[in-house]
N, CA, C and O of each residue as an XYZ file, in Angstrom:
864
protein
N       0.767     -1.261      0.000
C      -0.028     -0.108      0.056
C       0.914      1.185      0.003
O       1.832      1.233      0.822
N       0.769      2.123     -0.807
C       1.442      3.395     -1.096
C       0.502      4.409     -0.518
O      -0.513      4.798     -1.097
N       0.972      4.878      0.858
C       0.222      5.602      1.766
C      -0.031      7.020      0.975
O      -1.133      7.556      1.092
N       0.850      7.542      0.283
C       0.791      8.781     -0.181
C      -0.352      8.639     -1.370
O      -1.318      9.399     -1.446
N      -0.108      7.605     -2.237
C      -1.037      7.479     -3.321
C      -2.310      7.103     -2.789
O      -3.233      7.568     -3.457
N      -2.643      6.457     -1.871
C      -4.126      6.225     -1.275
C      -4.520      7.806     -0.874
O      -5.618      8.143     -1.317
N      -3.858      8.751     -0.167
C      -4.177      9.699      0.254
C      -4.460     10.743     -0.828
O      -5.399     11.528     -0.695
N      -3.803     10.758     -1.702
C      -4.147     11.405     -3.045
C      -5.454     11.069     -3.597
O      -6.307     11.935     -3.793
N      -5.625      9.873     -3.845
C      -6.786      9.191     -4.575
C      -7.915      9.497     -3.704
O      -8.974      9.788     -4.261
N      -7.856      9.475     -2.171
C      -8.894      9.675     -1.270
C      -9.436     11.070     -1.469
O     -10.645     11.290     -1.535
N      -8.350     12.167     -1.581
C      -8.668     13.409     -1.814
C      -9.559     13.761     -3.141
O     -10.510     14.542     -3.163
N      -9.084     13.076     -4.147
C      -9.682     13.180     -5.445
C     -11.327     12.552     -5.303
O     -12.317     13.098     -5.789
N     -11.321     11.435     -4.611
C     -12.815     10.881     -4.430
C     -13.788     11.716     -3.659
O     -14.969     11.912     -3.947
N     -13.088     12.199     -2.594
C     -14.134     13.072     -1.661
C     -14.535     14.387     -2.375
O     -15.628     14.899     -2.132
N     -13.652     14.949     -3.266
C     -13.773     16.011     -3.982
C     -14.982     15.794     -4.958
O     -15.934     16.573     -5.006
N     -14.860     14.655     -5.743
C     -15.786     14.341     -6.667
C     -17.061     13.841     -6.020
O     -18.021     13.746     -6.786
N     -17.208     13.582     -5.047
C     -18.355     13.137     -4.269
C     -18.989     14.478     -3.599
O     -20.200     14.451     -3.381
N     -18.478     15.297     -3.360
C     -19.004     16.395     -2.401
C     -18.727     17.564     -2.970
O     -19.216     18.477     -2.303
N     -18.073     17.989     -4.047
C     -17.925     19.084     -4.699
C     -19.106     19.999     -4.848
O     -19.046     21.215     -4.664
N     -20.412     19.193     -5.267
C     -21.571     19.894     -5.555
C     -22.474     20.287     -4.286
O     -23.498     20.968     -4.350
N     -21.922     19.746     -3.141
C     -22.940     19.870     -1.788
C     -23.048     21.190     -1.438
O     -22.071     21.931     -1.546
N     -24.270     21.648     -0.971
C     -24.528     22.938     -0.508
C     -25.283     23.036      0.855
O     -26.004     23.975      1.190
N     -25.003     21.906      1.595
C     -25.472     21.830      3.088
C     -24.238     22.305      3.909
O     -24.482     22.389      5.113
N     -22.985     22.631      3.548
C     -21.928     22.844      4.456
C     -21.136     21.602      4.724
O     -20.194     21.508      5.510
N     -21.625     20.693      3.991
C     -20.538     19.434      3.925
C     -19.942     19.068      2.716
O     -19.880     17.924      2.265
N     -19.459     20.203      2.157
C     -18.854     20.130      0.646
C     -17.500     19.834      0.921
O     -17.115     19.765      2.088
N     -16.572     19.613     -0.246
C     -15.439     19.359     -0.526
C     -14.658     20.406      0.518
O     -14.143     19.945      1.537
N     -14.606     21.509      0.288
C     -13.853     22.459      1.137
C     -14.165     22.226      2.667
O     -13.165     22.346      3.375
N     -15.163     21.964      3.231
C     -15.268     21.414      4.554
C     -14.571     20.508      4.908
O     -14.027     20.513      6.012
N     -14.409     19.290      3.822
C     -13.477     18.385      4.179
C     -11.802     18.537      4.120
O     -10.951     17.904      4.746
N     -11.654     19.583      3.162
C     -10.392     20.070      2.996
C      -9.891     20.642      4.286
O      -8.759     20.408      4.708
N     -10.878     21.494      4.980
C     -10.385     22.106      6.212
C     -10.346     21.201      7.454
O      -9.483     21.327      8.322
N     -11.254     20.351      7.490
C     -11.160     19.362      8.441
C      -9.774     18.637      8.503
O      -9.101     18.401      9.507
N      -9.497     18.331      7.156
C      -8.394     17.290      7.025
C      -6.998     18.075      7.426
O      -6.101     17.471      8.014
N      -6.874     19.555      7.040
C      -5.647     20.265      7.489
C      -5.827     20.507      8.933
O      -4.780     20.703      9.550
N      -6.973     20.538      9.634
C      -6.869     20.599     10.870
C      -6.460     19.487     11.677
O      -5.630     19.506     12.586
N      -7.298     18.270     11.139
C      -6.744     17.037     11.881
C      -5.085     16.659     11.632
O      -4.493     15.907     12.407
N      -4.549     17.166     10.673
C      -3.003     16.976     10.645
C      -2.468     17.718     11.555
O      -1.521     17.335     12.242
N      -3.010     18.844     11.658
C      -2.261     19.843     12.880
C      -2.472     19.372     14.100
O      -1.566     19.497     14.924
N      -3.675     18.751     14.463
C      -3.954     18.276     15.758
C      -2.871     16.958     15.969
O      -2.085     16.802     16.904
N      -3.056     16.224     14.998
C      -2.289     14.764     14.980
C      -0.760     15.180     15.411
O      -0.112     14.581     16.269
N      -0.361     16.167     14.759
C       0.973     16.447     15.219
C       1.322     16.971     16.443
O       2.376     16.674     17.006
N       0.358     17.866     16.972
C       0.409     18.236     18.244
C       0.373     17.099     19.362
O       1.022     17.139     20.407
N      -0.556     16.004     18.941
C      -0.962     15.102     19.891
C      -0.328     13.810     19.684
O      -0.519     12.842     20.420
N       0.442     13.819     18.650
C       1.462     12.434     18.528
C       0.484     11.291     17.941
O       0.761     10.112     18.160
N      -0.570     11.616     17.254
C      -1.403     10.643     16.672
C      -0.879     10.186     15.301
O      -0.090     10.930     14.719
N      -1.284      8.920     14.686
C      -0.887      8.472     13.274
C      -1.321      9.478     12.322
O      -2.530      9.691     12.405
N      -0.700     10.178     11.426
C      -1.008     11.339     10.598
C      -1.841     10.593      9.279
O      -2.602     11.258      8.576
N      -1.612      9.224      9.054
C      -2.032      8.578      7.895
C      -3.394      8.251      8.218
O      -4.281      8.550      7.418
N      -3.635      7.724      9.200
C      -5.140      7.332      9.718
C      -5.995      8.496      9.828
O      -7.117      8.499      9.320
N      -5.421      9.707     10.608
C      -6.279     10.900     10.670
C      -6.599     11.461      9.463
O      -7.737     11.892      9.278
N      -5.586     11.530      8.447
C      -5.914     12.358      7.322
C      -6.777     11.330      6.357
O      -7.677     11.877      5.720
N      -6.625     10.018      6.186
C      -7.450      9.229      5.492
C      -8.887      9.229      5.973
O      -9.808      9.257      5.156
N      -9.074      9.204      7.115
C     -10.617      9.288      7.907
C     -11.134     10.669      7.830
O     -12.355     10.818      7.769
N     -10.243     11.839      7.825
C     -10.874     13.032      7.641
C     -11.286     13.226      6.471
O     -12.278     13.945      6.355
N     -10.638     12.632      5.206
C     -10.926     12.763      3.949
C     -12.213     12.300      3.589
O     -13.028     12.917      2.904
N     -12.366     11.055      4.145
C     -13.627     10.350      3.733
C     -14.812     10.310      4.661
O     -15.819      9.695      4.310
N     -14.762     10.890      5.753
C     -15.729     11.030      6.838
C     -17.096     11.575      6.131
O     -18.105     10.895      6.316
N     -17.186     12.593      5.443
C     -18.444     12.968      4.864
C     -19.010     12.318      3.733
O     -20.190     12.461      3.411
N     -18.082     11.506      3.039
C     -18.547     10.700      2.003
C     -19.631      9.737      2.361
O     -20.578      9.460      1.625
N     -19.367      9.146      3.803
C     -20.026      8.255      4.205
C     -21.499      8.759      5.126
O     -22.294      7.954      5.611
N     -21.620     10.277      5.217
C     -22.474     10.829      5.890
C     -23.972     10.365      5.656
O     -24.404     10.312      4.505
N     -24.748     10.036      6.717
C     -26.024      9.654      6.521
C     -27.040     10.686      5.811
O     -28.062     10.365      5.206
N     -26.540     12.014      6.013
C     -27.296     13.227      5.346
C     -27.315     13.112      4.086
O     -28.303     13.393      3.408
N     -26.016     12.604      3.537
C     -25.916     12.611      2.061
C     -25.963     11.431      1.231
O     -25.597     11.326      0.061
N     -26.499     10.495      2.046
C     -26.602      9.122      1.295
C     -27.984      8.454      1.652
O     -28.636      9.011      2.536
N     -28.442      7.458      1.133
C     -29.698      6.964      1.393
C     -29.938      6.426      2.682
O     -31.101      6.226      3.034
N     -28.839      6.127      3.545
C     -28.933      5.554      5.010
C     -27.368      5.767      5.289
O     -26.540      6.056      4.426
N     -27.094      5.556      6.757
C     -25.878      5.427      7.090
C     -25.242      4.307      6.621
O     -24.091      4.414      6.198
N     -25.917      3.041      6.628
C     -25.277      1.897      6.299
C     -24.727      1.847      4.688
O     -23.682      1.258      4.411
N     -25.522      2.510      3.699
C     -25.299      2.754      2.682
C     -23.837      3.665      2.512
O     -22.892      3.333      1.796
N     -23.905      4.697      3.225
C     -22.616      5.469      3.097
C     -21.521      4.678      3.700
O     -20.488      4.662      3.031
N     -21.512      4.041      4.772
C     -20.395      3.055      5.385
C     -20.049      2.082      4.268
O     -18.862      1.983      3.960
N     -20.988      1.328      3.608
C     -20.591      0.350      2.735
C     -19.856      0.848      1.587
O     -19.102      0.127      0.934
N     -20.095      2.239      1.298
C     -19.599      2.987      0.018
C     -17.979      3.184      0.475
O     -17.093      2.808     -0.292
N     -17.710      3.699      1.562
C     -16.509      4.062      1.900
C     -15.753      2.604      2.122
O     -14.556      2.599      1.833
N     -16.221      1.596      2.514
C     -15.494      0.391      2.972
C     -15.136     -0.330      1.569
O     -14.119     -0.996      1.381
N     -16.042     -0.107      0.720
C     -15.671     -0.777     -0.536
C     -14.510      0.025     -1.260
O     -13.612     -0.542     -1.883
N     -14.614      1.371     -1.121
C     -13.519      2.179     -1.784
C     -12.241      1.764     -1.080
O     -11.295      1.465     -1.809
N     -12.082      1.705      0.217
C     -10.953      1.361      0.897
C     -10.309     -0.139      0.560
O      -9.096     -0.347      0.531
N     -11.219     -1.040      0.336
C     -10.840     -2.338     -0.057
C     -10.496     -2.249     -1.752
O      -9.450     -2.803     -2.091
N     -11.112     -1.750     -2.566
C     -10.729     -1.580     -3.866
C      -9.104     -0.740     -3.800
O      -8.322     -0.830     -4.747
N      -8.844     -0.104     -2.793
C      -7.640      0.628     -2.899
C      -6.515     -0.066     -2.156
O      -5.422      0.467     -1.965
N      -6.851     -1.320     -1.737
C      -5.976     -2.164     -1.078
C      -5.268     -1.532      0.156
O      -4.060     -1.611      0.377
N      -6.306     -0.813      1.029
C      -5.799     -0.355      2.398
C      -5.465     -1.505      3.244
O      -6.207     -2.473      3.075
N      -4.674     -1.620      3.979
C      -4.334     -2.904      4.772
C      -5.540     -2.920      5.800
O      -6.120     -1.907      6.190
N      -5.817     -4.156      6.163
C      -7.175     -4.311      6.985
C      -7.223     -3.619      8.356
O      -8.283     -3.187      8.810
N      -6.036     -3.524      9.012
C      -6.126     -2.891     10.266
C      -6.290     -1.436     10.385
O      -6.803     -0.867     11.348
N      -5.706     -0.751      9.088
C      -6.009      0.582      8.784
C      -7.244      0.851      8.412
O      -7.839      1.805      8.914
N      -7.842      0.020      7.438
C      -9.286      0.155      7.122
C     -10.257      0.092      8.386
O     -11.122      0.937      8.618
N     -10.013     -0.936      9.106
C     -11.015     -1.114     10.262
C     -10.858      0.133     11.318
O     -11.772      0.440     12.084
N      -9.771      0.723     11.280
C      -9.707      1.930     12.134
C     -10.253      3.175     11.453
O     -10.891      4.030     12.066
N     -10.034      3.224     10.440
C     -10.684      4.394      9.652
C     -12.108      4.128      9.725
O     -12.799      4.987     10.272
N     -12.662      3.090      9.271
C     -14.063      2.982      9.515
C     -14.594      3.126     10.852
O     -15.620      3.805     10.883
N     -14.205      2.700     11.925
C     -14.406      2.773     13.152
C     -14.602      4.447     13.481
O     -15.595      4.906     14.045
N     -13.604      5.135     13.072
C     -13.733      6.612     13.280
C     -14.830      7.028     12.336
O     -15.707      7.705     12.872
N     -14.980      6.782     11.073
C     -16.040      7.380     10.374
C     -17.435      7.013     11.037
O     -18.360      7.823     10.968
N     -17.573      5.898     11.625
C     -18.747      5.439     12.014
C     -19.117      6.032     13.602
O     -20.193      5.754     14.131
N     -18.313      6.691     14.126
C     -18.315      7.010     15.579
C     -18.224      8.420     15.961
O     -18.604      8.812     17.064
N     -17.624      9.344     14.883
C     -17.428     10.731     15.173
C     -18.525     11.687     15.151
O     -18.430     12.826     15.609
N     -19.709     11.135     14.536
C     -20.799     11.957     14.425
C     -21.390     12.494     15.512
O     -21.303     11.809     16.531
N     -22.075     13.714     15.608
C     -22.522     14.379     16.914
C     -23.786     13.633     17.203
O     -24.018     13.331     18.374
N     -24.826     13.227     16.033
C     -26.103     12.646     16.456
C     -27.016     13.016     17.661
O     -27.623     12.187     18.339
N     -27.040     14.434     17.853
C     -27.713     14.926     19.053
C     -27.014     14.728     20.324
O     -27.633     14.760     21.388
N     -25.908     14.551     20.268
C     -25.030     14.289     21.588
C     -25.066     12.834     21.965
O     -24.433     12.535     22.978
N     -25.639     11.969     21.384
C     -25.934     10.466     21.826
C     -24.767      9.623     21.700
O     -24.714      8.553     22.307
N     -23.675     10.091     20.837
C     -22.832      9.024     20.697
C     -21.686      8.802     21.784
O     -21.011      9.755     22.171
N     -21.514      7.649     22.209
C     -20.443      7.484     23.244
C     -19.073      8.103     22.873
O     -18.861      8.441     21.708
N     -18.218      8.245     23.758
C     -17.027      8.770     23.705
C     -16.141      7.842     22.734
O     -16.196      6.615     22.824
N     -15.396      8.441     21.884
C     -14.570      7.889     20.701
C     -13.287      6.930     21.293
O     -12.670      7.356     22.270
N     -12.982      5.908     20.814
C     -11.978      5.025     21.392
C     -10.582      5.275     21.228
O      -9.843      4.902     22.140
N     -10.036      5.896     20.129
C      -8.780      5.991     19.883
C      -8.406      7.394     19.777
O      -9.219      8.284     19.528
N      -7.219      7.568     19.960
C      -6.380      9.037     19.943
C      -6.757      9.588     18.414
O      -7.214     10.721     18.265
N      -6.524      8.674     17.272
C      -6.887      9.299     15.816
C      -8.461      9.607     15.985
O      -8.878     10.723     15.672
N      -9.230      8.738     16.421
C     -10.642      9.284     16.452
C     -10.977     10.524     17.317
O     -11.987     11.164     17.024
N     -10.254     10.888     18.298
C     -10.456     12.067     19.100
C     -10.021     13.192     18.220
O     -10.729     14.196     18.150
N      -8.895     13.097     17.535
C      -8.267     14.038     16.561
C      -9.268     14.546     15.421
O      -9.512     15.737     15.226
N      -9.786     13.538     14.731
C     -10.598     13.578     13.707
C     -11.891     14.276     14.175
O     -12.317     15.248     13.551
N     -12.450     13.850     15.140
C     -13.841     14.308     15.861
C     -13.514     15.798     16.135
O     -14.259     16.673     15.694
N     -12.388     16.102     16.871
C     -12.073     17.397     17.090
C     -11.906     18.276     15.883
O     -12.281     19.448     15.905
N     -11.404     17.781     14.939
C     -11.186     18.622     13.775
C     -12.494     19.198     13.124
O     -12.736     20.342     12.740
N     -13.382     17.884     13.116
C     -14.805     18.134     12.592
C     -15.531     18.983     13.325
O     -16.115     19.912     12.767
N     -15.603     18.802     14.627
C     -16.324     19.800     15.426
C     -15.784     21.241     15.413
O     -16.602     22.148     15.564
N     -14.513     21.530     15.250
C     -13.918     22.712     15.292
C     -14.476     23.415     13.919
O     -14.684     24.628     13.891
N     -14.689     22.630     12.860
C     -15.208     23.278     11.543
C     -16.844     23.828     11.815
O     -17.459     24.643     11.127
N     -17.265     23.192     12.893
C     -18.750     23.721     13.178
C     -18.675     25.147     14.108
O     -19.671     25.856     14.251
N     -17.583     25.414     14.613
C     -17.228     26.753     15.517
C     -16.829     27.816     14.735
O     -16.580     27.738     13.532
N     -16.758     28.968     15.524
C     -16.326     30.270     14.923
C     -16.926     30.850     13.619
O     -18.051     30.578     13.200
N     -16.137     31.590     13.094
C     -16.839     32.199     11.684
C     -17.290     31.110     10.847
O     -18.494     31.095     10.590
N     -16.621     30.271     10.410
C     -16.738     29.095      9.551
C     -18.301     28.279     10.119
O     -19.354     28.009      9.541
N     -17.888     28.114     11.277
C     -19.159     27.353     12.044
C     -20.501     28.310     11.783
O     -21.570     27.729     11.600
N     -20.464     29.729     11.764
C     -21.517     30.278     11.645
C     -21.921     30.356     10.214
O     -23.133     30.359     10.000
N     -21.106     30.418      9.195
C     -21.574     30.360      7.893
C     -22.280     29.150      7.621
O     -23.375     29.158      7.059
N     -21.643     28.006      8.033
C     -22.022     26.634      7.669
C     -23.510     26.543      8.473
O     -24.434     26.001      7.867
N     -23.661     26.884      9.352
C     -25.118     26.925     10.197
C     -25.947     27.387      9.156
O     -26.837     26.671      8.699
N     -25.684     28.744      8.667
C     -26.762     29.163      7.851
C     -27.006     28.736      6.400
O     -28.040     28.998      5.785
N     -25.919     28.027      5.888
C     -25.939     27.331      4.627
C     -26.801     25.958      5.004
O     -27.666     25.593      4.208
N     -26.617     25.374      5.940
C     -27.155     24.143      6.350
C     -28.793     24.452      6.625
O     -29.703     23.811      6.101
N     -28.935     25.378      7.397
C     -30.568     25.735      7.623
C     -31.347     26.065      6.306
O     -32.483     25.672      6.039
N     -30.536     26.864      5.519
C     -31.344     27.238      4.122
C     -31.479     25.838      3.413
O     -32.582     25.470      3.011
N     -30.514     25.169      3.283
C     -30.543     23.799      2.607
C     -31.740     23.081      3.351
O     -32.603     22.564      2.642
N     -31.828     23.028      4.394
C     -33.064     22.360      5.076
C     -34.375     23.057      5.123
O     -35.364     22.576      5.676
N     -34.351     24.115      4.571
C     -35.621     24.940      4.549
C     -36.154     25.662      5.739
O     -37.299     26.108      5.818
N     -35.212     25.745      6.681
C     -35.446     26.352      7.940
C     -35.221     27.818      8.093
O     -34.479     28.455      7.346
N     -35.927     28.358      9.143
C     -36.122     29.888      9.089
C     -34.660     30.330      9.880
O     -34.130     29.494     10.611
N     -34.119     31.502      9.722
C     -33.034     32.016     10.567
C     -33.455     32.098     11.999
O     -32.756     31.629     12.898
N     -34.415     32.598     12.175
C     -34.829     32.721     13.863
C     -36.293     32.823     14.043
O     -36.969     33.463     13.237
N     -36.852     32.179     15.136
C     -38.283     32.265     15.317
C     -38.319     32.752     16.895
O     -38.250     31.779     17.648
N     -38.395     33.815     17.470
C     -38.340     34.153     18.668
C     -39.394     33.476     19.634
O     -39.178     33.494     20.846
N     -40.550     32.868     19.111
C     -41.558     31.949     19.726
C     -41.186     30.621     19.758
O     -41.792     29.862     20.515
N     -40.178     30.163     18.974
C     -39.764     28.828     19.171
C     -38.551     28.739     20.103
O     -37.521     29.404     20.001
N     -38.876     27.685     21.153
C     -37.738     27.346     22.138
C     -36.635     26.306     21.608
O     -37.022     25.347     20.940
N     -35.315     26.466     21.880
C     -34.649     25.335     21.408
C     -34.755     23.953     22.348
O     -34.900     23.929     23.570
N     -34.659     22.965     21.567
C     -35.091     21.636     22.319
C     -33.811     21.250     23.122
O     -32.654     21.478     22.768
N     -34.248     20.579     24.349
C     -33.072     20.320     25.307
C     -32.918     18.833     25.272
O     -31.791     18.387     25.485
N     -33.924     17.989     25.027
C     -33.901     16.551     25.119
C     -34.164     16.099     23.586
O     -35.304     16.157     23.127
N     -33.130     15.672     22.853
C     -33.213     15.287     21.423
C     -32.851     13.886     21.311
O     -31.786     13.464     21.763
N     -33.885     12.993     20.597
C     -33.461     11.709     19.996
C     -32.716     11.921     18.573
O     -32.845     12.948     17.907
N     -32.066     11.015     18.263
C     -31.250     11.076     17.038
C     -32.377     11.468     15.775
O     -32.143     12.358     14.958
N     -33.434     10.771     15.775
C     -34.505     11.186     14.622
C     -34.903     12.751     14.807
O     -34.961     13.463     13.804
N     -35.138     13.206     15.912
C     -35.618     14.527     16.252
C     -34.480     15.578     15.827
O     -34.732     16.607     15.200
N     -33.341     15.236     16.199
C     -32.073     15.988     15.990
C     -31.866     16.131     14.247
O     -31.424     17.127     13.675
N     -32.290     14.926     13.636
C     -31.965     15.003     12.014
C     -33.066     15.670     11.481
O     -32.899     16.389     10.495
N     -34.390     15.513     12.087
C     -35.491     15.648     10.984
C     -36.444     16.759     11.830
O     -37.237     17.456     11.198
N     -36.334     16.869     13.129
C     -37.453     17.891     13.589
C     -37.341     19.192     13.456
O     -36.252     19.538     13.000
N     -38.196     20.163     13.729
C     -38.130     21.513     13.334
C     -36.938     22.353     14.439
O     -36.819     22.168     15.650
N     -36.303     23.117     13.733
C     -35.268     23.846     14.318
C     -35.000     25.200     13.423
O     -35.411     25.352     12.272
N     -34.359     25.997     14.051
C     -33.902     27.165     13.220
C     -32.518     27.379     13.301
O     -31.840     26.736     14.102
N     -31.961     28.340     12.443
C     -30.440     28.527     12.589
C     -29.967     29.116     13.644
O     -28.887     28.666     14.026
N     -30.451     30.048     14.301
C     -30.192     30.505     15.687
C     -30.353     29.369     16.709
O     -29.443     29.109     17.496
N     -31.727     28.570     16.694
C     -31.721     27.631     17.749
C     -30.684     26.376     17.570
O     -30.600     25.524     18.455
N     -29.968     26.317     16.482
C     -28.943     25.301     16.180
C     -27.800     25.667     17.163
O     -27.186     24.698     17.609
N     -27.445     26.785     17.540
C     -26.358     27.304     18.292
C     -26.617     26.732     19.771
O     -25.714     26.234     20.443
N     -28.129     26.873     20.264
C     -28.068     26.510     21.613
C     -28.262     24.879     21.610
O     -27.896     24.250     22.603
N     -28.796     24.254     20.575
C     -28.990     22.776     20.564
C     -27.780     21.915     20.189
O     -27.717     20.693     20.323
N     -26.865     22.689     19.719
C     -25.348     21.916     19.354
C     -24.089     22.642     19.463
O     -23.104     22.151     20.015
N     -24.112     23.956     18.876
C     -22.795     24.580     18.705
C     -22.341     24.997     19.941
O     -21.236     24.560     20.262
N     -22.905     25.729     20.717
C     -22.439     26.202     21.973
C     -21.917     24.937     23.081
O     -21.129     25.093     24.014
N     -22.501     23.852     22.738
C     -22.008     22.658     23.501
C     -20.657     22.160     23.183
O     -19.935     21.646     24.038
N     -20.294     22.327     21.850
C     -19.093     21.928     21.382
C     -17.701     22.025     22.053
O     -16.864     21.133     22.194
N     -17.658     23.234     22.407
C     -16.515     23.610     23.360
C     -15.958     22.510     24.519
O     -14.790     22.159     24.685
N     -16.823     22.198     25.059
C     -17.024     21.477     26.360
C     -16.761     19.884     26.131
O     -16.425     19.082     27.002
N     -17.041     19.563     24.464
C     -16.865     18.110     24.311
C     -15.660     17.813     23.445
O     -15.488     16.745     22.858
N     -14.884     18.796     23.417
C     -13.394     18.478     22.754
C     -12.686     17.333     23.569
O     -12.931     17.166     24.764
N     -11.877     16.622     22.933
C     -11.240     15.682     23.373
C      -9.713     15.899     23.677
O      -9.174     15.386     24.656
N      -9.008     16.749     22.710
C      -7.554     16.850     22.631
C      -7.379     18.334     23.303
O      -8.220     19.230     23.228
N      -6.099     18.414     23.983
C      -5.722     19.886     24.498
C      -5.659     20.584     23.362
O      -6.139     21.714     23.440
N      -5.174     20.234     22.231
C      -5.163     21.262     21.039
C      -6.511     21.702     20.480
O      -6.731     22.818     20.009
N      -7.363     20.737     20.580
C      -8.820     21.040     20.057
C      -9.354     21.978     21.220
O      -9.972     23.014     20.972
N      -9.076     21.546     22.495
C      -9.742     22.810     23.611
C      -9.267     24.079     23.224
O     -10.029     25.036     23.080
N      -7.973     24.143     23.038
C      -7.367     25.516     23.016
C      -8.014     26.314     21.877
O      -8.309     27.498     22.039
N      -8.247     25.624     20.653
C      -8.554     26.209     19.290
C     -10.215     26.497     19.554
O     -10.713     27.499     19.041
N     -11.000     25.633     20.326
C     -12.230     25.733     20.578
C     -12.652     26.962     21.283
O     -13.701     27.556     21.038
N     -11.676     27.356     22.281
C     -12.030     28.402     23.087
C     -12.150     29.824     22.358
O     -12.997     30.632     22.738
N     -11.432     30.054     21.489
C     -11.462     31.259     20.619
C     -12.683     31.235     19.842
O     -13.552     32.092     20.002
N     -12.790     30.241     18.964
C     -14.233     30.118     18.330
C     -15.415     30.121     18.856
O     -16.430     30.525     18.288
N     -15.349     29.679     19.949
C     -16.829     29.631     20.870
C     -16.820     31.256     21.202
O     -17.876     31.887     21.219
N     -15.667     31.817     21.438
C     -16.273     33.299     21.850
C     -16.563     34.083     20.624
O     -17.162     35.147     20.782
N     -16.185     33.670     19.272
C     -16.490     34.294     18.154
C     -18.020     34.169     18.103
O     -18.769     35.122     17.892
N     -18.451     32.780     18.338
C     -19.843     32.553     18.275
C     -20.837     33.468     19.203
O     -21.904     33.955     18.828
N     -20.347     33.567     20.272
C     -21.042     34.117     21.562
C     -21.035     35.627     21.078
O     -22.097     36.240     21.186
N     -19.997     36.241     20.585
C     -20.174     37.679     20.262
C     -21.035     38.082     19.013
O     -21.507     39.191     18.759
N     -21.146     36.682     18.151
C     -22.008     36.901     16.998
C     -23.447     36.949     17.472
O     -24.225     37.848     17.154
N     -23.769     35.865     18.298
C     -25.216     35.779     18.819
C     -25.624     37.062     19.659
O     -26.786     37.457     19.556
N     -24.697     37.766     20.522
C     -25.100     38.940     21.314
C     -25.432     40.038     20.205
O     -26.348     40.814     20.477
N     -24.816     40.170     19.052
C     -25.029     41.172     18.199
C     -26.188     40.763     17.385
O     -26.972     41.680     17.141
N     -26.458     39.703     16.947
C     -27.622     39.271     16.354
C     -28.802     39.635     17.110
O     -29.676     40.314     16.572
N     -28.919     39.194     18.467
C     -30.139     39.557     19.206
C     -30.257     40.917     19.480
O     -31.413     41.313     19.624
N     -29.177     41.906     19.613
C     -29.308     43.254     19.820
C     -29.905     43.777     18.371
O     -30.776     44.645     18.421
N     -29.498     43.312     17.147
C     -30.253     43.684     16.144
C     -31.718     43.463     15.859
O     -32.590     44.272     15.543
N     -31.773     41.931     16.085
C     -33.241     41.451     16.079
C     -34.483     42.383     16.977
O     -35.641     42.687     16.692
N     -33.658     42.637     18.115
C     -34.552     43.439     19.099
C     -34.699     44.876     19.065
O     -35.479     45.500     19.785
N     -33.810     45.453     18.080
C     -33.641     46.791     17.931
C     -33.107     47.631     18.899
O     -33.495     48.795     18.990
N     -32.184     47.126     19.696
C     -31.569     47.642     20.850
C     -30.141     48.276     20.468
O     -29.329     48.581     21.341
N     -29.898     48.452     19.085
C     -28.791     49.344     18.805
C     -28.956     50.811     19.116
O     -30.052     51.372     19.090
N     -27.752     51.441     19.428
C     -28.116     52.994     19.731
C     -27.201     53.715     18.576
O     -27.198     54.941     18.468
């Protein structure tokens, strides 16, 4: 197995699969997550090949972008087999892809350092200025309102309700994004998340000031 060739072909495949996505899970999201995963992997001494490969393929399998989670997982597994990725590496990558998703906060803690790295990288892309932009892109893709002051964020969410229930772009901050800072696994992820969390808090403060006409 030529690791660099596998990485190059995984990047090509992910871009081919996700380039036209408009939900915020597009190729450039994958590119950012991959670069962040490599940064964290270096700081946390995780396996860079596993982290990079899992980051590149994580949204190819996403159930939001496939007929089902099982179909997405099978697609990625077939790709890895066809590219002769070693069985141990393939199983590690598949475990990461299968377990890092947020799913309304119901997923158990991930099991390996590499999974922690990729999960942190993916969650960091949901924070800060990029996270704000992606939230509104995703809400528009879902046909949701920007904000509804008469609607209260949901506190107890099943996986089904998280995926398909009524929400708003602003509501998504309370339901998920503002929780992510405290769910980071690695010291590097926690450090980066602190600043990005503050960016979101400042944005929400200004948003509500403008919404309520409180500017002077």
